N, C-alpha and C positions, 0 to 999 in steps of 0.2 A: 104795313107788313113787317115792321121792324122787330116784332116779337115772334115772328113765324120762323119755322124751321123746315127746310126741304132736304130730301135725300135724292141724289141723282146716281144711279148705278152706271158703271162704266164711264166715269166722269174724268178720267185722267187724260182723255184725248178726244179728238173729233167733235161730233155734235154734242156729246155729253158734257165735255169740258166747256163748250160755249153756253150750254144751258146753265151750268153751274155759275159761270161768270156773270151771265145776265141776271140770274136770281140774286147773286151777291150784290150786284150793282143796284138792284131794287130794294136792298136793305134786309134781305133774309139771311139768317144763319144757314149756311149750305154745307151739308155733309157730302163730301166728295167720295163716292163709293169707288174703290179701286182694289183689285185683288193683289196688285203689286204695290207694296208700301212705298218703295223708292219713287216709282212713277207717280204715285198718289201725292207724295210730299212735294214733288216738283210742281205738280198741277196746282196744289193748294197755294204755293208761293206765287205762281203766275196769275192765278185767279184773283187773289187779294180779298179785301173786304173781310167778312166774318166767315171765311171758308175753313173747313176742318176735315181732316182725313178720317174716313171710316173704312177700315180694311174690310172688304166684302167680296167674296167669290160667290156669285149667284148659283154656281153648280155644286157648292159644298154645304151640306146641311149644318155642319158644325160652325162654319164661318158665318152663315146666315144667323144662326142662333146667338152667337157671340156678339155680332153686330147689333141685333135687335135688343139684346140685354142692355146695351149702352144708351138706348134712346128711350126716354120716358114719354115724350110727346112729339108727334110729327104732324105737320100740317100739309106737306106736299111730298108725294112719292112719285118720282119719274123713273119708270122702268126703261132705261135706255140701253143697257148692255145687250149686245147682239153679235152674232157671228154668221158668216157665210163660209161654209166649209168647202164647197165646190159649186160649179155652175152646171152640173150634169143634168140631163133629162132623167125622168123616172126610169126609162128603159135602160139607161146607162149607170144609174146610181147604185150605191151599195147601202144596205140597211144601216151599216155603222155610221155613215155620213148623216143619214137622217136622224139617228139617235143623238149624235153629237150636236147637231143643229137644234133639235127640239129641247135638248137638255138646258141650253142657255135661253133660247128665244121663247120657249113656252113654259117648260117646267120651272125654269129659274124665276120667271115672272110670278107664277103661282106660289112658289115657295117663299119668295121675298115678300110679296103682298100679304100673304097670310101671316107671316112672322111679324110684320109691322102693323097689322090691323089693330092690336091693342093700343099702340101709340097713336095711330091715326084716329081712333075713336075718342081719344082725349082732346082732339082738336075741335074747335067750334065750326071750322070750315074745311073738312078734309077733302083733298084733291089728289087724284091719281091720273097720271098721263102715261100711256104705253106708246113708246116709239115703235111704230109699225113700218109699213112700206106700201107705196102705191102698187107695187108688184104683187101684193097680197090680195088686191081687189079682184074677185072673180069676175065682176062686171067688166073691168078694164082688160083683164086677161082674155076674156071671151070676145072683146071688141077690137077696136083699132088702136087702143092705147099702147099695147105691147105686142111684139111679134108672137105669132102662133107657133112657137118652136118648143115650148115646154122646158126651156132651160132654167137652171137654178131652182129645180123642183123642191129640194129640201128647204131652202131658204124661203121661197115664195109661199109654199104651203104652211110653213111655220108661222108666217105673218098672217095668213088667212086664219089659222087657228088662234093666234093672238087677238085678232079682231073679234072673233066669237067670244073669247074669254073676257074681253073688255065689256062686251054687251051683257054677258051673264053677271059679271061683277056689278055693273051699273044697276041692273034690275034687282039684284040681291041686297044692295046697300042703299038704295034710293031713299028709303024711309029714314035712314040715319043721317041724311044730309050730304052724302058723298056725291062728288062730281067725278065721274070716271070716263075718260075718253081716249081714243087712239089717234095718233098723228101720222100722216103720210109726209115725211120730211122732204121728199124730192131727192133727185140725184145730187149728192154733195161730195166735195173734195175730202175724202177720208181714205183710210186704209182697208175698207171693207172688202174691196176686190180691185182688180186692175182698172176696170171701167170707172169706178169711183175715184181711184187715185188720180186719174187723168181728167176728171170732171172740173168744170169751171164753177159749179155751184158753191156758194159760200156757206159753210156750216153754221155761221152766225144767223143767217136768214132762216134756216130751219129751226134753230134754237129759239128764235123769237116766236115761232108758232107754238112750240111747246110751252114757253113761258106764259103766253096768253091763256092757254088751257089750264096752266097751274094756278093762275091768279083769277080764275073765273069768279064772278059775283054769285051770290046765292041763288039768283034766278037764272043762272047760266045753264047750258045744256048738259046732259049726261047721256052716256051710251051712244056716242056719235063717233064717226070716223071722219076726220077733218084734215084737209090738205094744209101745208105749211102757210098758205096765204089766207087761211080762214074759210075757204070755200068747202062745201061738203064733198067728201069722197064716197063713191059708191061701194057698198060691200062686195 
């Protein structure tokens, strides 16, 4: 993989930073996607290896276009950037919070993936990993995995939509050799929300799951939703 290049969005902190670190340790050139140049530069220095800053705001069309223009070939795209605006139920939520959430978690993934498709098509083994959430699983939400309280409706429904988008991309690009999958990283110690900030889960553990999907062999799966430990996650 020493001649391969990966882009990780939202890679200046949390799970994204750990994904970038592990890919760099595996010998890839890693483009550290960060909308804040200063934070991105600090992350690049901490990640080491062949990590390079790529200024990228997934909600800004001009930023996406400028970033894509700098990349000729891309082997791995990991759509990690995500936000949780609030934890309200749909009965309590405002439309504006849904729009802000979907702008990053769904529309941003669509815009970035499409912008980098020409570069991915120049790869012999293109891989796309969308960092989703187990809370986006309708099966788990309807069962005993998560409380039946409808909280975090904007975030959780955005991840459900991301799962669907993952499946549609996988079907559309299967004949071109793409492997496109979604990851449920589990609850990790990040700044996503207060619950995540207090969690014991190591972001590096979730990152390892993303890296496995990023480095899939040509006979590996596509169009799947996978937990951080490699087990299937239900849609």
